[in-house]
TIGUVO-836714 format. One record per residue: residue in three letters; x negated, y negated, z of N, C-alpha, C in turn; residue number from 1. Coordinates in pm, 1 decimal. Layout:
r;nX;nY;nZ;caX;caY;caZ;cX;cY;cZ;k
Ala;X;Y;Z;X;Y;Z;X;Y;Z;NUM
...
END
This chain:
r;nX;nY;nZ;caX;caY;caZ;cX;cY;cZ;k
Met;-84.3;120.0;0.0;0.0;0.0;0.0;-88.0;-125.2;0.0;1
Pro;-48.6;-227.0;-77.3;-127.3;-350.6;-78.7;-126.4;-417.3;58.4;2
Asp;-238.4;-472.9;96.0;-247.5;-541.1;225.3;-210.7;-687.7;206.2;3
Phe;-78.5;-715.5;205.3;-32.7;-852.3;182.0;-73.3;-945.5;295.7;4
Gly;-95.8;-890.7;414.2;-136.4;-973.3;526.5;-270.6;-1038.0;506.1;5
Ser;-350.9;-982.6;415.2;-483.3;-1038.6;390.4;-475.6;-1178.2;331.5;6
Trp;-359.2;-1214.8;275.9;-343.4;-1348.7;220.1;-347.2;-1455.8;327.0;7
Ala;-331.1;-1416.7;451.2;-333.2;-1515.0;559.5;-467.0;-1518.9;632.3;8
Thr;-565.1;-1441.6;584.5;-693.2;-1433.8;654.6;-785.7;-1549.4;619.7;9
Ala;-761.1;-1618.2;511.3;-843.4;-1733.4;472.2;-751.4;-1851.4;445.4;10
Trp;-792.9;-1969.6;489.6;-706.3;-2087.2;480.2;-666.8;-2121.5;337.7;11
Trp;-755.3;-2091.9;240.3;-730.4;-2134.7;103.7;-631.5;-2045.4;30.1;12
Lys;-610.0;-1922.8;78.5;-522.3;-1830.5;6.6;-376.5;-1875.0;7.1;13
Pro;-317.2;-1908.4;123.9;-178.6;-1956.0;120.4;-163.2;-2087.9;46.0;14
Ile;-266.8;-2173.8;52.8;-261.6;-2300.2;-20.7;-260.6;-2272.8;-170.6;15
Leu;-345.4;-2179.5;-214.0;-350.0;-2142.7;-355.8;-216.1;-2086.5;-401.1;16
Phe;-156.4;-2003.4;-316.0;-27.2;-1943.7;-350.8;79.6;-2052.3;-368.6;17
Val;83.6;-2146.9;-275.5;182.4;-2254.3;-283.5;161.8;-2337.8;-409.8;18
Ile;35.6;-2365.9;-443.1;6.0;-2445.8;-562.2;51.3;-2373.8;-688.2;19
Val;16.9;-2245.2;-699.1;53.3;-2168.0;-818.4;204.6;-2149.3;-827.3;20
Ala;266.3;-2107.8;-715.5;410.4;-2085.6;-714.0;486.0;-2215.9;-739.2;21
Gly;439.2;-2324.5;-678.5;504.2;-2453.2;-699.0;494.8;-2499.4;-843.1;22
His;378.7;-2477.9;-904.8;362.8;-2516.5;-1045.1;454.6;-2433.3;-1134.7;23
Leu;466.7;-2304.0;-1106.5;556.9;-2218.7;-1183.6;701.0;-2268.1;-1173.0;24
Thr;739.4;-2309.6;-1052.5;874.0;-2363.4;-1032.8;892.9;-2490.9;-1113.3;25
Asn;797.8;-2582.7;-1103.2;807.9;-2708.7;-1175.3;810.9;-2688.7;-1326.5;26
Val;730.1;-2594.1;-1375.2;726.5;-2565.8;-1518.6;858.6;-2505.1;-1564.3;27
Ser;916.1;-2416.1;-1484.2;1044.7;-2355.8;-1519.2;1154.4;-2461.1;-1524.6;28
Val;1146.9;-2558.1;-1434.0;1245.2;-2666.7;-1435.2;1232.3;-2749.8;-1562.0;29
Thr;1109.1;-2792.4;-1594.2;1092.5;-2882.5;-1707.7;1116.7;-2812.3;-1841.0;30
Leu;1074.9;-2686.5;-1855.3;1092.2;-2617.4;-1983.0;1233.8;-2564.7;-2001.0;31
Phe;1282.9;-2488.4;-1902.2;1414.1;-2424.9;-1917.3;1529.7;-2520.9;-1888.2;32
Leu;1532.6;-2577.0;-1766.6;1645.1;-2660.6;-1728.1;1647.8;-2793.6;-1803.5;33
His;1532.8;-2858.5;-1814.3;1529.0;-2994.5;-1866.3;1522.4;-3000.9;-2018.7;34
Arg;1413.6;-2950.9;-2074.8;1392.2;-2969.2;-2218.7;1481.6;-2878.7;-2303.8;35
Ala;1505.9;-2754.5;-2255.7;1587.7;-2661.1;-2334.9;1736.2;-2675.4;-2306.7;36
Gln;1777.6;-2662.0;-2179.7;1919.4;-2660.5;-2147.1;1985.1;-2798.5;-2149.7;37
Thr;1918.5;-2897.7;-2092.7;1981.0;-3030.2;-2082.7;1978.7;-3105.8;-2214.0;38
His;1861.6;-3115.5;-2277.6;1847.4;-3202.6;-2394.2;1839.9;-3128.7;-2527.1;39
Arg;1827.8;-2996.7;-2524.2;1836.4;-2914.1;-2644.8;1731.6;-2946.8;-2749.9;40
Gly;1616.5;-2999.6;-2707.0;1510.7;-3028.5;-2802.7;1430.2;-2905.2;-2839.3;41
Val;1448.1;-2799.0;-2762.7;1377.6;-2673.6;-2787.9;1469.1;-2558.2;-2748.7;42
Lys;1458.1;-2449.0;-2820.9;1535.2;-2329.2;-2790.2;1439.2;-2219.4;-2748.0;43
Leu;1453.7;-2173.2;-2624.0;1364.9;-2069.3;-2572.5;1419.3;-1930.7;-2605.3;44
His;1330.8;-1842.8;-2646.2;1367.9;-1702.2;-2667.4;1413.0;-1642.7;-2535.1;45
Tyr;1504.2;-1546.2;-2542.6;1557.4;-1484.6;-2420.6;1446.5;-1428.9;-2332.3;46
Leu;1341.7;-1374.4;-2394.8;1231.5;-1315.5;-2318.4;1150.1;-1421.9;-2244.3;47
Ala;1157.1;-1546.2;-2290.5;1089.3;-1655.0;-2220.3;1183.5;-1720.1;-2119.3;48
Ala;1311.4;-1733.2;-2154.8;1407.1;-1801.2;-2067.5;1444.4;-1717.1;-1945.8;49
Leu;1458.7;-1586.2;-1963.7;1503.9;-1500.4;-1853.6;1410.8;-1504.4;-1733.0;50
Pro;1278.9;-1488.5;-1749.4;1190.6;-1496.6;-1631.5;1201.0;-1631.2;-1559.6;51
Met;1221.3;-1739.0;-1636.0;1233.9;-1869.9;-1573.9;1362.8;-1879.6;-1494.1;52
Arg;1472.4;-1826.7;-1547.2;1599.8;-1827.3;-1475.3;1589.0;-1748.2;-1345.7;53
Ile;1527.1;-1631.5;-1353.1;1511.1;-1546.3;-1234.6;1421.8;-1614.8;-1132.4;54
Trp;1310.9;-1672.7;-1178.1;1218.3;-1739.6;-1086.2;1286.0;-1856.8;-1016.9;55
Leu;1361.3;-1935.6;-1091.6;1431.0;-2049.0;-1032.0;1534.6;-2003.8;-929.9;56
Trp;1600.7;-1892.9;-957.7;1698.0;-1837.2;-862.5;1628.3;-1795.6;-733.5;57
Leu;1514.4;-1729.0;-747.1;1441.4;-1680.2;-629.9;1375.8;-1793.4;-551.4;58
Ser;1327.2;-1895.3;-620.7;1246.2;-1997.8;-554.2;1323.3;-2123.3;-514.2;59
Thr;1437.7;-2150.5;-578.3;1508.8;-2275.2;-548.9;1658.5;-2259.2;-531.4;60
Ala;1715.7;-2147.7;-575.2;1861.3;-2125.6;-569.2;1938.0;-2222.3;-658.9;61
Ile;1873.4;-2277.9;-758.6;1938.0;-2372.6;-849.8;2039.0;-2300.0;-938.5;62
Val;2155.2;-2360.7;-956.2;2255.4;-2313.9;-1052.0;2238.6;-2397.6;-1178.7;63
Thr;2213.2;-2332.1;-1290.6;2179.8;-2402.2;-1415.1;2281.4;-2510.1;-1451.6;64
Lys;2408.7;-2475.1;-1451.0;2512.4;-2570.1;-1493.1;2514.7;-2693.4;-1403.8;65
Glu;2491.0;-2675.0;-1275.0;2492.1;-2787.9;-1182.6;2374.2;-2881.2;-1209.2;66
Trp;2255.9;-2823.3;-1225.4;2136.7;-2907.1;-1248.4;2151.5;-2985.2;-1378.0;67
Val;2195.0;-2915.6;-1483.0;2211.5;-2979.6;-1613.8;2314.6;-3092.0;-1607.1;68
Ala;2428.3;-3066.0;-1542.5;2533.6;-3167.3;-1532.0;2484.0;-3290.6;-1457.4;69
Cys;2412.2;-3268.6;-1348.2;2360.1;-3380.7;-1268.8;2262.0;-3464.0;-1350.6;70
His;2175.4;-3396.7;-1426.3;2074.2;-3471.7;-1500.9;2134.7;-3543.6;-1620.9;71
Arg;2230.5;-3482.0;-1688.0;2295.8;-3550.8;-1799.1;2370.6;-3674.4;-1750.0;72
Lys;2430.2;-3664.0;-1633.2;2499.7;-3779.1;-1575.8;2399.1;-3889.7;-1541.5;73
His;2280.6;-3849.8;-1496.6;2175.0;-3947.4;-1468.5;2140.8;-4027.1;-1593.7;74
His;2127.3;-3959.1;-1707.6;2095.2;-4029.1;-1830.9;2210.2;-4117.6;-1877.5;75
Ala;2331.5;-4073.5;-1853.2;2447.8;-4150.8;-1896.5;2462.1;-4281.1;-1818.4;76
Phe;2415.3;-4281.3;-1692.2;2431.5;-4400.0;-1606.6;2299.7;-4443.3;-1541.9;77
Ala;2188.8;-4424.5;-1611.7;2057.6;-4448.1;-1551.0;2046.0;-4586.5;-1488.0;78
Asp;2020.7;-4585.6;-1356.2;1999.7;-4707.6;-1276.9;2121.1;-4801.4;-1278.9;79
Arg;2239.6;-4742.4;-1300.4;2364.5;-4817.9;-1292.7;2462.2;-4743.4;-1203.0;80
Glu;2572.7;-4804.7;-1172.5;2676.3;-4739.0;-1093.8;2717.1;-4609.0;-1162.0;81
Gly;2709.0;-4499.4;-1088.9;2738.6;-4368.3;-1144.9;2616.5;-4279.6;-1156.7;82
Asp;2496.3;-4337.7;-1148.4;2372.7;-4258.9;-1149.8;2366.2;-4177.9;-1020.3;83
Pro;2351.5;-4045.1;-1029.3;2350.6;-3961.6;-908.1;2234.5;-3989.7;-813.6;84
His;2122.4;-4039.9;-866.2;2004.0;-4057.3;-780.5;1915.6;-4171.0;-828.9;85
Ser;1965.9;-4292.0;-820.9;1886.8;-4407.9;-862.1;1830.1;-4479.8;-740.2;86
Pro;1698.4;-4502.0;-735.0;1640.0;-4575.9;-622.7;1684.2;-4722.2;-621.2;87
Leu;1724.9;-4774.7;-737.7;1772.2;-4912.0;-741.3;1908.2;-4924.5;-674.0;88
Met;1989.9;-4818.4;-683.5;2123.8;-4822.3;-626.1;2124.5;-4775.8;-480.7;89
Glu;2042.8;-4673.9;-449.2;2047.5;-4611.5;-317.2;1926.8;-4640.9;-229.8;90
Gly;1819.9;-4693.7;-288.7;1696.4;-4716.8;-213.8;1598.4;-4603.1;-233.5;91
Leu;1471.9;-4635.9;-256.6;1370.3;-4534.7;-284.8;1355.0;-4436.0;-170.3;92
Lys;1353.3;-4483.9;-46.8;1336.5;-4396.4;68.7;1447.4;-4292.2;76.6;93
Asn;1570.2;-4332.5;54.0;1683.1;-4239.5;59.3;1673.0;-4133.1;-48.6;94
Ile;1632.4;-4172.9;-169.2;1623.1;-4077.3;-279.2;1514.1;-3974.4;-252.2;95
Ile;1400.2;-4019.6;-198.6;1289.9;-3927.3;-171.0;1326.2;-3829.6;-59.8;96
Leu;1385.5;-3880.1;47.2;1411.2;-3796.7;164.9;1542.8;-3719.2;159.0;97
Lys;1639.1;-3769.6;84.6;1771.3;-3706.9;83.8;1819.5;-3671.0;-56.1;98
Gly;1723.4;-3636.2;-143.9;1758.2;-3604.4;-282.1;1857.8;-3491.5;-295.2;99
Ala;1846.2;-3388.7;-208.7;1935.5;-3273.2;-216.6;2080.3;-3313.2;-192.7;100
Phe;2102.6;-3406.0;-103.2;2239.4;-3446.3;-70.3;2302.7;-3526.3;-184.5;101
Tyr;2223.8;-3608.3;-251.9;2276.1;-3680.7;-367.4;2309.1;-3583.3;-480.3;102
Tyr;2225.9;-3481.4;-495.3;2248.7;-3377.5;-596.3;2380.9;-3306.0;-569.6;103
Arg;2400.6;-3261.4;-446.3;2522.9;-3187.9;-413.1;2646.0;-3276.8;-426.3;104
Lys;2632.7;-3401.0;-388.9;2745.7;-3493.4;-399.6;2787.0;-3510.8;-545.2;105
Ala;2689.5;-3520.4;-634.0;2719.1;-3542.0;-775.6;2789.9;-3422.7;-838.0;106
Val;2738.9;-3300.8;-812.5;2795.8;-3183.6;-878.9;2930.1;-3141.9;-820.0;107
Arg;2964.8;-3193.1;-703.1;3093.3;-3160.6;-642.3;3203.9;-3257.1;-683.4;108
Gln;3170.6;-3363.2;-754.1;3272.5;-3456.8;-799.5;3360.2;-3390.8;-905.5;109
Pro;3491.3;-3410.8;-899.0;3583.2;-3346.9;-993.7;3549.2;-3380.1;-1138.7;110
Gly;3540.9;-3275.6;-1220.8;3519.6;-3293.9;-1363.4;3376.1;-3306.8;-1407.8;111
Val;3281.8;-3324.2;-1315.0;3141.9;-3345.4;-1353.3;3083.5;-3222.8;-1423.3;112
Leu;3105.7;-3104.6;-1367.7;3049.5;-2983.0;-1427.4;3109.2;-2956.3;-1565.3;113
Asp;3239.2;-2976.9;-1580.2;3303.6;-2952.9;-1709.5;3257.0;-3052.1;-1814.5;114
Lys;3238.9;-3177.7;-1775.9;3201.6;-3281.5;-1871.5;3054.7;-3278.1;-1908.5;115
Tyr;2968.1;-3261.8;-1809.0;2824.5;-3272.9;-1833.7;2750.3;-3138.7;-1834.9;116
Gly;2818.7;-3030.4;-1801.4;2750.5;-2901.4;-1793.7;2778.2;-2807.5;-1909.5;117
Lys;2831.8;-2861.3;-2018.9;2868.1;-2778.1;-2133.0;2745.4;-2714.4;-2198.3;118
Gly;2764.3;-2589.9;-2246.2;2659.8;-2522.1;-2321.8;2558.9;-2445.6;-2239.8;119
Thr;2572.6;-2445.4;-2107.8;2479.0;-2371.6;-2022.8;2517.7;-2223.9;-2018.0;120
Pro;2427.1;-2135.3;-1977.9;2454.7;-1991.6;-1978.2;2578.7;-1954.3;-1896.9;121
Asn;2657.8;-1863.8;-1954.3;2777.1;-1814.9;-1886.7;2786.2;-1664.2;-1903.4;122
Asp;2669.7;-1597.1;-1901.5;2666.8;-1452.1;-1920.2;2687.4;-1380.3;-1787.1;123
Trp;2682.0;-1247.2;-1790.5;2704.5;-1165.9;-1670.2;2604.7;-1202.9;-1561.3;124
Leu;2479.9;-1223.3;-1599.7;2375.4;-1255.0;-1502.5;2407.4;-1383.9;-1427.4;125
Glu;2454.1;-1484.6;-1499.8;2484.3;-1612.9;-1437.3;2607.2;-1603.2;-1347.4;126
Arg;2709.8;-1532.8;-1394.0;2836.5;-1526.7;-1320.3;2828.8;-1440.4;-1195.2;127
His;2753.5;-1328.5;-1203.4;2757.4;-1230.9;-1095.1;2633.1;-1228.5;-1006.6;128
Leu;2526.3;-1294.8;-1049.3;2404.3;-1291.3;-968.0;2350.1;-1429.7;-937.4;129
Leu;2321.1;-1508.2;-1039.3;2251.1;-1634.0;-1018.6;2338.3;-1741.8;-956.2;130
Ser;2465.8;-1748.5;-994.1;2553.9;-1850.5;-936.8;2607.7;-1813.6;-799.4;131
Pro;2661.8;-1690.3;-778.4;2715.8;-1655.1;-646.5;2609.9;-1652.3;-536.6;132
Leu;2484.1;-1622.3;-574.3;2372.6;-1619.0;-480.8;2396.0;-1520.4;-367.9;133
Phe;2384.9;-1563.7;-242.4;2381.2;-1470.6;-130.4;2511.0;-1461.8;-51.7;134
Gly;2615.1;-1523.0;-100.8;2741.2;-1513.9;-28.4;2778.0;-1643.2;41.0;135
Phe;2900.5;-1646.5;94.7;2956.9;-1769.4;149.0;2882.7;-1819.3;272.2;136
Phe;2839.8;-1728.1;360.3;2777.5;-1770.6;485.9;2625.5;-1785.0;475.1;137
Val;2560.2;-1687.2;412.6;2414.3;-1690.9;402.4;2369.4;-1788.5;293.6;138
Gly;2448.8;-1799.1;185.5;2412.6;-1883.6;73.6;2377.0;-2025.6;111.2;139
Pro;2463.0;-2095.7;187.6;2430.4;-2234.3;224.5;2300.6;-2247.4;303.8;140
Leu;2270.0;-2147.3;388.7;2146.4;-2151.3;465.6;2025.9;-2138.5;373.4;141
Val;2033.1;-2039.7;282.1;1924.0;-2020.8;187.1;1910.9;-2143.9;99.2;142
Trp;2024.4;-2196.8;53.8;2023.1;-2315.9;-30.7;1954.6;-2432.5;41.3;143
Gly;1986.3;-2449.2;168.3;1931.9;-2560.9;243.5;1780.8;-2556.8;252.0;144
Val;1725.8;-2435.8;266.7;1580.2;-2421.3;275.6;1515.2;-2433.6;139.1;145
Gln;1568.9;-2359.1;42.0;1506.8;-2354.0;-89.2;1519.2;-2483.8;-167.7;146
Met;1630.4;-2554.7;-150.5;1654.3;-2672.4;-231.6;1569.4;-2792.6;-192.7;147
Ile;1495.7;-2780.9;-83.3;1408.5;-2891.6;-43.4;1302.5;-2919.0;-149.8;148
Trp;1253.2;-2813.6;-212.8;1142.2;-2827.7;-306.2;1178.4;-2914.5;-427.2;149
Ile;1281.7;-2875.7;-500.5;1315.8;-2946.1;-623.2;1372.6;-3085.1;-598.2;150
Pro;1465.3;-3103.4;-502.3;1511.0;-3241.4;-479.6;1398.2;-3336.5;-440.4;151
Phe;1297.6;-3284.8;-367.6;1186.7;-3372.8;-330.9;1107.4;-3413.9;-454.5;152
Trp;1070.1;-3316.0;-536.2;986.7;-3345.9;-651.9;1066.1;-3406.0;-767.0;153
Ala;1186.3;-3349.6;-793.3;1264.5;-3396.8;-907.8;1343.9;-3522.3;-874.4;154
Ala;1438.5;-3510.1;-782.7;1521.3;-3625.6;-748.3;1441.1;-3729.8;-671.5;155
Gly;1351.3;-3684.1;-583.4;1276.4;-3777.2;-501.1;1162.1;-3844.8;-573.7;156
Ile;1069.9;-3765.5;-625.4;950.8;-3822.1;-688.3;978.7;-3869.0;-831.5;157
Ile;1027.6;-3779.7;-916.6;1048.7;-3816.5;-1056.5;1156.2;-3923.2;-1071.2;158
Asn;1274.6;-3897.8;-1015.1;1384.1;-3993.1;-1032.2;1384.7;-4102.4;-926.0;159
Gly;1294.6;-4092.9;-829.9;1280.0;-4198.1;-730.4;1159.7;-4284.0;-763.0;160
Val;1041.6;-4229.7;-738.2;917.7;-4301.1;-769.8;911.2;-4334.7;-919.0;161
Gly;959.1;-4241.6;-1002.7;956.9;-4261.2;-1147.8;1049.8;-4370.8;-1197.0;162
His;1126.0;-4430.6;-1108.5;1208.4;-4546.7;-1143.7;1168.9;-4668.1;-1060.1;163
Ala;1053.3;-4658.0;-996.1;1010.5;-4768.3;-909.6;863.6;-4804.3;-926.5;164
Val;778.0;-4704.8;-948.6;633.9;-4728.8;-952.3;573.6;-4661.4;-1075.0;165
Gly;481.6;-4729.9;-1141.4;413.9;-4671.8;-1256.2;408.3;-4768.5;-1372.8;166
Tyr;372.0;-4717.7;-1490.4;359.8;-4802.1;-1609.4;466.2;-4764.2;-1712.5;167
Arg;492.7;-4855.9;-1803.8;595.7;-4836.4;-1904.5;538.0;-4849.6;-2045.6;168
Asn;564.9;-4752.2;-2128.8;531.2;-4762.9;-2270.1;647.7;-4818.6;-2351.1;169
Phe;769.6;-4804.8;-2296.6;888.4;-4844.8;-2370.5;978.3;-4932.6;-2282.9;170
Asn;1031.8;-5035.1;-2342.0;1120.9;-5126.2;-2272.1;1265.6;-5076.0;-2285.4;171
Val;1295.8;-4967.6;-2216.7;1429.6;-4909.5;-2219.9;1520.2;-4985.9;-2123.5;172
Lys;1650.9;-4957.8;-2131.2;1747.7;-5035.9;-2053.8;1744.9;-5005.2;-1904.4;173
Asp;1684.6;-4891.4;-1865.5;1674.1;-4858.3;-1723.9;1534.4;-4894.2;-1673.3;174
Glu;1504.6;-4853.4;-1549.8;1375.5;-4888.5;-1489.0;1277.7;-4771.7;-1484.4;175
Ser;1294.0;-4672.8;-1571.7;1206.1;-4555.3;-1571.2;1061.6;-4594.2;-1598.3;176
Arg;970.9;-4520.1;-1532.7;827.5;-4547.5;-1544.5;748.8;-4416.9;-1551.5;177
Asn;632.2;-4423.3;-1612.8;540.4;-4309.9;-1613.2;457.6;-4314.9;-1485.8;178
Ile;464.3;-4209.8;-1407.1;391.2;-4208.0;-1280.9;242.2;-4190.2;-1305.6;179
Ser;209.6;-4101.8;-1399.2;68.7;-4073.2;-1427.4;53.5;-4032.4;-1573.2;180
Pro;-53.6;-4075.7;-1641.7;-74.3;-4033.4;-1780.7;-120.2;-3888.4;-1791.3;181
Ile;-173.6;-3834.2;-1682.9;-215.1;-3693.8;-1680.9;-107.4;-3616.1;-1606.4;182
Ala;-17.9;-3552.9;-1680.7;102.3;-3492.1;-1624.2;87.9;-3340.0;-1621.5;183
Ile;42.9;-3289.0;-1506.8;17.0;-3145.3;-1493.2;102.5;-3083.0;-1383.5;184
Trp;94.4;-3135.2;-1263.0;158.7;-3071.4;-1147.5;308.6;-3052.3;-1166.7;185
Leu;376.6;-3152.8;-1220.8;521.2;-3145.3;-1240.6;558.3;-3102.9;-1382.3;186
Gly;464.3;-3042.3;-1450.8;492.5;-2985.0;-1582.1;509.8;-3086.3;-1692.9;187
Gly;470.6;-3211.3;-1669.9;485.8;-3315.0;-1771.2;590.7;-3417.8;-1735.3;188
Glu;669.0;-3390.0;-1630.9;777.1;-3480.1;-1591.4;725.7;-3614.3;-1539.8;189
Glu;596.6;-3621.0;-1510.5;538.5;-3747.5;-1464.8;549.8;-3857.7;-1571.1;190
Leu;564.5;-3818.0;-1698.7;576.7;-3914.0;-1808.8;724.6;-3949.4;-1827.3;191
His;782.0;-4008.2;-1723.4;926.2;-4026.5;-1714.4;979.2;-4135.8;-1807.2;192
Asn;905.7;-4245.3;-1821.2;948.3;-4352.0;-1911.4;949.1;-4304.4;-2056.5;193
Asn;847.8;-4228.1;-2094.6;843.4;-4172.2;-2229.7;965.6;-4085.5;-2255.9;194
His;1004.9;-4008.2;-2156.4;1120.8;-3920.4;-2171.7;1249.7;-4000.4;-2187.5;195
His;1266.5;-4104.4;-2109.0;1388.3;-4185.0;-2118.0;1397.5;-4259.1;-2251.4;196
Ala;1284.6;-4285.9;-2312.2;1285.0;-4353.5;-2441.9;1334.5;-4262.1;-2553.5;197
Asp;1318.3;-4131.1;-2537.0;1361.9;-4034.3;-2638.1;1397.3;-3903.6;-2567.6;198
Pro;1512.5;-3897.1;-2500.4;1547.0;-3781.0;-2417.8;1553.6;-3648.6;-2493.6;199
His;1588.1;-3653.7;-2622.4;1605.1;-3529.8;-2698.6;1472.2;-3461.2;-2728.4;200
Ser;1362.8;-3536.5;-2724.5;1232.7;-3480.5;-2758.4;1175.1;-3398.3;-2643.1;201
Pro;1133.9;-3273.1;-2668.6;1068.7;-3193.4;-2564.8;921.4;-3229.9;-2546.8;202
Lys;872.8;-3320.7;-2629.3;735.9;-3370.4;-2616.9;740.1;-3504.0;-2545.9;203
Phe;678.7;-3511.1;-2427.9;687.9;-3631.1;-2346.1;572.4;-3729.3;-2368.1;204
Lys;458.6;-3684.6;-2416.7;345.2;-3774.7;-2434.5;366.5;-3862.2;-2557.4;205
Thr;316.3;-3986.0;-2551.0;323.7;-4076.7;-2665.0;188.8;-4141.0;-2696.8;206
Lys;99.8;-4149.2;-2598.7;-32.1;-4209.2;-2619.0;-138.3;-4099.6;-2626.0;207
Trp;-247.1;-4128.8;-2693.4;-351.0;-4027.6;-2711.9;-411.4;-3981.7;-2579.8;208
Tyr;-412.5;-4069.8;-2480.1;-476.0;-4037.3;-2352.7;-380.4;-3968.4;-2255.2;209
Glu;-257.2;-3949.7;-2292.1;-160.6;-3883.9;-2204.3;-162.2;-3733.5;-2226.2;210
Leu;-144.9;-3658.8;-2119.4;-140.9;-3512.5;-2126.4;-9.4;-3462.4;-2068.0;211
Asp;69.3;-3396.0;-2150.6;195.1;-3334.9;-2109.4;175.0;-3184.0;-2109.3;212
Ile;148.6;-3126.0;-1992.5;118.4;-2983.6;-1985.7;237.7;-2898.5;-2028.3;213
Gly;359.6;-2949.8;-2006.8;478.1;-2877.3;-2050.9;482.1;-2861.2;-2201.6;214
Trp;440.6;-2965.1;-2273.1;435.0;-2957.9;-2419.1;330.1;-2855.8;-2464.0;215
Val;219.4;-2849.2;-2392.4;116.1;-2749.5;-2422.9;174.1;-2608.9;-2407.9;216
Tyr;247.9;-2585.4;-2300.7;310.2;-2454.2;-2278.6;410.7;-2421.9;-2389.0;217
Leu;489.4;-2521.4;-2429.8;588.2;-2498.7;-2535.3;521.4;-2463.7;-2667.6;218
Arg;412.9;-2530.7;-2697.8;340.7;-2499.9;-2822.1;285.3;-2357.9;-2819.4;219
Leu;235.7;-2315.5;-2704.2;186.0;-2178.6;-2691.0;299.6;-2077.7;-2707.3;220
Leu;414.6;-2106.4;-2646.2;530.2;-2017.8;-2660.4;576.5;-2010.5;-2805.0;221
Ser;572.2;-2123.6;-2875.3;616.8;-2124.0;-3015.3;523.3;-2042.7;-3104.7;222
Ile;394.8;-2041.5;-3072.3;298.1;-1962.2;-3149.7;334.3;-1813.8;-3145.2;223
Phe;385.0;-1770.3;-3028.4;421.0;-1629.2;-3011.5;569.1;-1603.1;-3039.8;224
Gly;636.3;-1699.0;-3098.7;775.2;-1681.4;-3136.1;872.4;-1683.9;-3019.7;225
Leu;831.2;-1741.0;-2905.9;916.1;-1743.2;-2787.4;983.5;-1878.6;-2764.5;226
Ala;956.8;-1974.5;-2853.5;1021.7;-2105.2;-2845.0;1036.8;-2161.9;-2984.6;227
Glu;1152.8;-2220.3;-3010.1;1179.6;-2283.8;-3139.0;1203.8;-2432.5;-3114.9;228
Ile;1110.4;-2514.9;-3159.0;1117.8;-2659.0;-3136.2;1197.8;-2721.5;-3250.0;229
Ser;1316.3;-2770.5;-3219.8;1404.5;-2824.3;-3323.1;1372.1;-2969.5;-3356.3;230
Tyr;1312.5;-3040.9;-3261.5;1278.2;-3181.3;-3283.7;1175.1;-3223.7;-3181.7;231
Ser;1083.2;-3308.9;-3220.7;990.2;-3369.5;-3126.0;937.3;-3498.6;-3185.1;232
Arg;912.2;-3597.3;-3096.7;854.5;-3722.7;-3144.1;715.4;-3697.5;-3198.8;233
Arg;672.6;-3775.4;-3293.0;539.3;-3758.4;-3349.2;434.3;-3818.3;-3258.4;234
END
């Protein structure tokens, strides 16, 4: 039997695990939930999409239709009344610390899932495993623990800091900003202003010095026939 306890014998091992696992989560969010499901700029092969769906279920308890609906609503009302998580409307501190609550509030509003969640998976896996999760009593507890990760990084950092601090390549109608030109940890989502300028494009970089690691992953997947890029900015 593998000695899994050995991972706790050196300080760097659990840190390495968190870094790798966290990056996998962030990449699954940006490739599957964001670029493929929400904006449809790329179509992932089932063999590429399925592991991401399973990983997101295990690591965050995210329901695809809910995440997609919340993010589409964000684009529809970016930094205006109706935006589920705008630091201009709610305050940066609130968005960073309480991102999960804004997320849940948005997806529970009547009609939001039907209007903004169209086209997301509705197969047996989604209906009977990924959406129901762990049941009525245990589910909320698991959700409360697991959902801290994505609301902090996505709603808190990307949609919070990314609408308050950073540089802008495009003068769009909202306050979106690029947090960093080297976008690795969050899978490329750090280039938030670039994304708001052309949401349909799965390629977030626009300047030669910018690095969108998510775009690199998509290009690799397309080489092996696991992703079909329907459109991207030049």
